[in-house]
PLY file of the C-alpha trace (Angstrom):
ply
format ascii 1.0
element vertex 226
property float x
property float y
property float z
element edge 225
property int vertex1
property int vertex2
end_header
34.07 94.34 79.17
36.74 96.19 80.94
37.52 99.70 80.04
41.00 100.79 79.07
42.38 103.34 81.53
43.00 106.69 80.07
46.36 108.49 80.08
47.66 109.51 83.44
48.82 113.07 83.78
52.52 113.30 84.64
53.75 115.90 87.09
55.04 118.86 85.19
58.19 120.76 86.25
58.10 124.36 87.17
58.01 126.77 84.22
61.45 128.20 84.97
63.17 124.82 85.69
66.05 123.51 83.56
66.11 119.87 82.50
69.28 117.83 82.57
70.34 115.05 80.24
68.18 111.95 80.44
69.72 108.59 81.30
67.61 106.71 78.71
66.75 107.17 75.08
63.03 107.54 75.26
61.15 110.65 76.16
59.75 108.97 79.26
63.11 107.73 80.62
63.95 109.00 84.09
66.44 111.81 84.43
70.02 110.87 85.47
70.24 113.62 88.01
66.90 115.28 88.23
65.43 118.67 87.66
67.70 121.53 88.57
66.56 125.07 89.17
68.11 127.92 87.14
71.74 128.61 88.01
72.56 124.95 88.66
72.16 125.17 92.43
70.25 122.66 94.48
69.33 122.64 98.15
72.27 121.96 100.44
74.85 123.91 98.44
75.59 121.07 95.99
75.62 121.36 92.21
74.87 118.79 89.48
77.14 115.79 89.37
77.46 115.43 93.15
80.05 118.22 93.57
80.12 120.81 96.30
79.16 124.44 95.97
82.56 125.33 94.50
82.54 122.43 92.05
85.87 121.25 93.42
85.04 117.98 95.15
82.30 115.46 95.84
79.62 116.33 98.32
77.49 114.21 100.61
74.56 114.37 98.17
76.40 112.86 95.18
75.20 109.89 93.13
75.38 106.40 94.55
78.89 104.93 94.49
80.66 108.30 94.47
83.03 109.19 97.36
81.43 111.44 99.90
84.72 113.03 101.03
87.87 114.06 99.13
90.62 111.43 99.04
93.28 111.67 101.73
96.72 113.14 100.92
99.83 111.13 100.31
101.42 109.54 103.33
104.74 110.97 104.48
107.68 108.84 103.27
109.56 106.83 105.81
112.99 108.30 106.68
116.00 106.35 105.49
118.52 104.71 107.81
120.94 107.63 107.83
118.18 110.10 108.71
116.90 107.85 111.51
120.44 107.48 112.84
121.02 111.24 112.87
117.66 111.87 114.55
118.34 109.26 117.24
121.82 110.66 117.78
120.41 114.18 118.13
117.71 113.07 120.58
120.12 111.13 122.78
122.97 113.64 122.76
123.24 116.22 125.56
122.02 119.72 124.89
125.54 121.16 124.82
126.80 118.74 122.13
125.63 120.73 119.09
127.01 124.12 120.29
130.26 122.38 121.20
130.52 120.89 117.71
129.87 124.32 116.15
132.49 125.86 118.42
134.91 123.17 117.31
134.37 124.14 113.66
135.05 127.79 114.49
138.18 126.78 116.40
139.42 124.76 113.42
139.04 127.80 111.15
140.89 130.05 113.57
143.66 127.49 114.00
144.11 127.22 110.27
144.39 131.02 109.96
146.98 131.15 112.74
149.10 128.22 111.56
149.06 128.96 107.84
149.82 132.71 108.23
148.09 133.72 104.97
149.72 137.17 105.08
153.00 135.62 103.92
151.58 132.99 101.57
152.01 133.15 97.79
148.97 134.16 95.72
148.83 130.72 94.10
149.39 128.76 97.32
146.83 126.05 97.95
144.05 126.48 98.77
143.61 129.46 96.48
140.77 131.48 94.94
139.91 130.10 91.51
138.45 133.43 90.34
141.55 135.40 91.28
143.87 132.73 89.87
142.15 132.79 86.47
141.05 136.43 86.14
143.17 138.37 88.62
140.05 139.85 90.23
139.21 139.74 93.93
136.17 137.60 94.67
133.65 138.66 97.38
135.55 136.59 99.96
139.13 137.41 99.00
141.11 138.69 101.98
138.80 137.16 104.58
141.37 134.69 105.93
144.01 137.39 106.15
141.52 139.71 107.86
140.81 136.97 110.41
144.55 136.54 111.02
144.93 140.26 111.71
141.84 140.26 113.98
143.30 137.42 116.03
146.49 139.47 116.38
144.58 142.61 117.39
145.39 144.62 114.24
141.94 145.87 113.25
143.09 148.54 110.70
145.02 145.91 108.74
142.08 143.52 108.99
139.70 146.18 107.64
142.18 146.93 104.85
141.96 143.32 103.65
138.20 142.81 104.08
136.19 145.67 105.57
132.81 143.91 105.30
134.08 140.88 107.22
135.42 143.04 110.06
132.14 144.98 110.18
130.01 141.81 110.36
132.25 139.91 112.79
130.82 141.40 116.06
127.25 140.66 114.97
128.14 137.10 113.96
129.94 136.55 117.26
126.96 137.80 119.29
124.50 135.65 117.32
126.66 132.60 117.93
127.05 133.28 121.67
123.31 133.90 122.09
122.40 130.72 120.21
125.02 128.52 121.92
124.16 129.88 125.37
120.46 129.22 124.80
121.08 125.69 123.54
123.63 124.62 126.14
122.75 126.57 129.29
119.29 128.02 128.69
120.51 131.61 128.61
118.05 134.26 127.47
120.21 137.00 126.02
118.57 139.98 124.30
117.50 138.88 120.84
119.19 140.57 117.91
116.38 141.16 115.44
117.61 141.27 111.85
114.88 141.95 109.31
114.92 140.92 105.68
115.55 144.55 104.69
118.69 144.65 106.83
119.94 141.41 105.28
119.19 142.73 101.80
121.03 145.98 102.54
124.04 144.07 103.87
124.20 141.86 100.78
123.91 144.92 98.53
126.76 146.63 100.41
128.86 143.48 100.12
128.23 143.35 96.37
129.16 147.04 95.99
132.34 146.45 98.00
133.23 143.49 95.78
132.91 145.66 92.67
134.65 148.76 94.02
137.71 146.87 95.26
138.45 145.75 91.69
138.30 149.22 90.10
141.73 150.34 88.83
141.40 153.95 90.06
142.34 155.59 93.32
141.17 155.41 96.06
139.64 152.01 95.16
143.04 150.52 94.41
143.77 150.54 98.15
141.03 147.91 98.63
142.62 145.43 96.24
144.27 142.50 98.01
0 1
1 2
2 3
3 4
4 5
5 6
6 7
7 8
8 9
9 10
10 11
11 12
12 13
13 14
14 15
15 16
16 17
17 18
18 19
19 20
20 21
21 22
22 23
23 24
24 25
25 26
26 27
27 28
28 29
29 30
30 31
31 32
32 33
33 34
34 35
35 36
36 37
37 38
38 39
39 40
40 41
41 42
42 43
43 44
44 45
45 46
46 47
47 48
48 49
49 50
50 51
51 52
52 53
53 54
54 55
55 56
56 57
57 58
58 59
59 60
60 61
61 62
62 63
63 64
64 65
65 66
66 67
67 68
68 69
69 70
70 71
71 72
72 73
73 74
74 75
75 76
76 77
77 78
78 79
79 80
80 81
81 82
82 83
83 84
84 85
85 86
86 87
87 88
88 89
89 90
90 91
91 92
92 93
93 94
94 95
95 96
96 97
97 98
98 99
99 100
100 101
101 102
102 103
103 104
104 105
105 106
106 107
107 108
108 109
109 110
110 111
111 112
112 113
113 114
114 115
115 116
116 117
117 118
118 119
119 120
120 121
121 122
122 123
123 124
124 125
125 126
126 127
127 128
128 129
129 130
130 131
131 132
132 133
133 134
134 135
135 136
136 137
137 138
138 139
139 140
140 141
141 142
142 143
143 144
144 145
145 146
146 147
147 148
148 149
149 150
150 151
151 152
152 153
153 154
154 155
155 156
156 157
157 158
158 159
159 160
160 161
161 162
162 163
163 164
164 165
165 166
166 167
167 168
168 169
169 170
170 171
171 172
172 173
173 174
174 175
175 176
176 177
177 178
178 179
179 180
180 181
181 182
182 183
183 184
184 185
185 186
186 187
187 188
188 189
189 190
190 191
191 192
192 193
193 194
194 195
195 196
196 197
197 198
198 199
199 200
200 201
201 202
202 203
203 204
204 205
205 206
206 207
207 208
208 209
209 210
210 211
211 212
212 213
213 214
214 215
215 216
216 217
217 218
218 219
219 220
220 221
221 222
222 223
223 224
224 225
């Protein structure tokens, strides 16, 4: 007769180990993941479920069939025809073309100010300020065209009377344009005019205060109304 083998002792986990959920229903079914030490950490920096140490993505020690690296990001969309045309035009154009186009826009604005003579135009002449036409108040830009007309004629006091902030900012704008255009077209390296965010914020705050003060109906603010 053959003897029936006795029960085989199963390896027992460490006393302080934590068991995970079993993949089967019986008590002897193998564990889905395995035995995990306290705290959920396993050697290699991975955690249960095949995720990395931060729990944010799959790791190299994940279960079979799981991705070993995070999925790649979305591919950049292809530019449309207009964008491709503009990019090709920019790449093939000479380096002085863009500054020349910007200078042409500035010249158009100056020509309009000279030919239209806004100092003798009616308040409702087209084009007009919609805010001033409907409320009678000066907008932040009211008087700028007239100030430009006076600047082109060399009358700075009259220009400042119509828009002081514009006259104050005009030298800085002119220098920035010359420095940029010279660098783009001829490779000039003029001293850089560093304008911090605090300076820009202070300028915008002063412009806002000027826009409010010029509409006050008391002297001496009434002299700023145009």
